Structure formats: C-alpha cells, structure tokens
TORMARKOL-956508 format. One record per residue: x, y, z of N, C-alpha, C in turn. Coordinates in pm, whole numbers, padded with zeros to 5 digits, always signed. Layout:
<nodes>
XYZXYZXYZ/...
</nodes>
This chain:
<nodes>
+08880+05846+13087+08753+05918+13091+08771+06058+13216/+08683+06139+13191+08699+06193+13306+08573+06297+13409/+08611+06278+13519+08492+06297+13595+08471+06442+13580/+08315+06507+13577+08265+06558+13559+08150+06647+13734/+08110+06762+13779+07979+06771+13820+07930+06893+13796/+07769+06870+13723+07724+06998+13682+07690+07075+13823/+07728+07195+13829+07717+07259+13910+07576+07316+13953/+07469+07269+13847+07352+07325+13835+07303+07212+13879/+07283+07142+13866+07209+07007+13896+07314+06902+14009/+07401+06918+14008+07470+06796+14124+07527+06710+14034/+07483+06669+13910+07494+06544+13830+07644+06525+13810/+07708+06377+13843+07827+06301+13802+07777+06251+13692/+07889+06336+13579+07908+06278+13483+08053+06215+13427/+08069+06115+13349+08164+06086+13294+08177+06159+13142/+08315+06206+13136+08356+06311+12962+08501+06249+12930/+08460+06250+12788+08603+06242+12731+08719+06287+12788/+08847+06285+12752+08919+06392+12794+08922+06474+12659/+08895+06463+12551+08878+06574+12423+08748+06651+12452/+08676+06617+12555+08552+06744+12553+08581+06877+12590/+08521+06918+12491+08571+07128+12493+08500+07159+12632/+08604+07307+12673+08552+07396+12775+08607+07516+12728/+08570+07558+12829+08584+07746+12776+08576+07828+12938/+08635+07908+12945+08682+07963+13087+08609+08011+13106/+08576+07970+13264+08467+08066+13327+08465+08224+13266/+08350+08316+13201+08379+08438+13278+08348+08461+13382/+08417+08627+13422+08400+08696+13518+08257+08714+13568/+08164+08775+13444+08072+08802+13500+07959+08724+13439/+07974+08606+13452+07871+08494+13440+07756+08483+13537/+07649+08502+13489+07526+08468+13602+07500+08346+13670/+07538+08293+13750+07575+08191+13802+07423+08109+13851/+07309+08227+13839+07203+08141+13854+07119+08100+13728/+07170+08140+13591+07143+08048+13427+07261+07961+13431/+07406+07997+13429+07558+07932+13457+07549+07810+13304/+07506+07887+13238+07511+07835+13119+07541+07920+12969/+07592+07885+12858+07670+07943+12753+07651+07854+12639/+07664+07938+12530+07630+07884+12423+07768+07944+12290/+07828+07830+12219+07962+07917+12149+07896+07873+11999/+07975+07983+11927+07915+07938+11764+08024+07900+11667/+08008+07879+11539+08117+07787+11516+08236+07896+11437/+08222+08054+11514+08358+08141+11521+08414+08175+11648/+08357+08129+11723+08419+08094+11853+08393+08218+11953/+08274+08263+11927+08205+08366+12038+08126+08269+12097/+08184+08279+12178+08026+08297+12317+07924+08415+12341/+07881+08314+12381+07719+08394+12433+07680+08383+12581/+07654+08443+12700+07592+08447+12802+07537+08527+12845/+07496+08506+12978+07407+08624+13036+07507+08699+13181/+07508+08774+13176+07589+08878+13244+07544+08895+13375/+07593+08872+13513+07543+08966+13627+07470+09064+13634/+07521+09126+13485+07415+09270+13502+07254+09261+13409/+07283+09102+13377+07174+09108+13282+07153+09100+13177/+07267+09129+13108+07307+09141+12976+07343+09039+12891/+07299+08987+12799+07394+08933+12656+07462+08949+12658/+07585+08879+12659+07705+08904+12620+07817+08848+12519/+07881+08889+12424+07904+08809+12341+08068+08822+12331/+08162+08723+12317+08319+08781+12323+08396+08653+12244/+08479+08647+12186+08597+08541+12167+08647+08506+12230/+08672+08357+12199+08674+08244+12339+08810+08199+12254/+08876+08101+12365+08964+08008+12321+08932+07823+12381/+08816+07774+12298+08813+07642+12381+08889+07545+12420/+08899+07452+12530+09057+07406+12515+08976+07262+12584/+09080+07144+12612+08989+06991+12595+08991+06993+12754/+08869+06915+12800+08897+06901+12927+09025+06849+12996/+09089+06789+12953+09188+06699+13010+09305+06803+13059/+09285+06966+13002+09403+07091+13029+09370+07132+13159/+09218+07082+13187+09202+07166+13323+09195+07057+13471/+09247+07142+13561+09275+07084+13695+09141+07051+13744/+09261+06976+13805+09105+06913+13943+09040+06993+14030/+08887+07035+14039+08846+07090+14141+08871+07279+14025/+08870+07234+13958+08845+07365+13871+08724+07366+13768/+08656+07510+13805+08544+07499+13756+08551+07589+13623/+08478+07505+13524+08438+07574+13409+08318+07520+13318/+08362+07601+13164+08220+07556+13114+08223+07448+13039/+08179+07356+13030+08202+07218+12983+08058+07201+12883/+08140+07153+12715+08054+07133+12658+07917+07041+12653/+07792+07061+12648+07697+06956+12636+07725+06825+12582/+07792+06809+12457+07765+06707+12361+07913+06668+12336/+07963+06727+12410+08134+06607+12443+08223+06732+12333/+08268+06645+12262+08424+06717+12231+08352+06790+12044/+08220+06862+12080+08161+06928+11959+08205+07086+11960/+08288+07155+11862+08317+07344+11879+08203+07425+11947/+08118+07411+11822+08003+07519+11891+07861+07425+11933/+07827+07518+12006+07715+07416+12073+07716+07490+12206/+07616+07429+12359+07558+07461+12443+07695+07404+12597/+07685+07536+12632+07811+07460+12753+07739+07484+12869/+07773+07412+12996+07721+07405+13165+07837+07454+13244/+07831+07515+13344+07949+07529+13447+07916+07422+13551/+08082+07338+13558+08111+07238+13561+08172+07211+13672/+08194+07142+13784+08378+07151+13820+08433+07005+13790/+08554+07003+13763+08618+06884+13741+08682+06806+13897/+08620+06705+13833+08673+06585+13979+08811+06529+13955/+08844+06490+14061+08968+06386+14118+08988+06317+14018/+09086+06256+13969+09061+06100+13881+09067+06004+14000/+09005+05876+13980+08974+05774+14075+09112+05710+14050/+09159+05685+14205+09273+05633+14230+09258+05482+14228/
</nodes>
C-alpha cells in the first residue's frame, strides 16, 4: 500500500500500488483539481482559462510515482476509466 494525500480535502488515504495515476496537466485549474478519464485514454479537465480540455494521456501505476510527487489519482483504485483527484504521494513508512 502507498499513502496519498488528497490535496483538496487533506484526507490521507492508503492506496494499492497498481492504482492508476495521470501526470498533472500544466493548465489544470487547481480550484477544481479533478479530471475524468474515458476508456480511450482521453482525460477531460477544466483549464486555468475556464475551458474544458480533452487530450490523450498515458496512465501509470501509483508505484511509479516518487514520494512528494503531485499527480491525478483514480478515485476507484485500479480502474482505467473514471474520476481522478489531485493528490500527493507520501513517503513510505519506516
């Protein structure tokens, strides 16, 4: 298990290492800090300009992320399509 922190709510959550993640879009509106992914690997999110953006992405497992890294994490664990939330990866417990 890998611990993440939801950057919108502050909730600390354990997640499986195969939980899907997405790189953080540079123009993601941090007020909303969420995105959705369809079955075709297109992410939809709100940009800092207030527009809905859709682009092709490549999901990666949570285990590939560095501690402290911010990324979008699947709310439902390992499912490819679904809702993603802005989170930070916590360091591994000793």
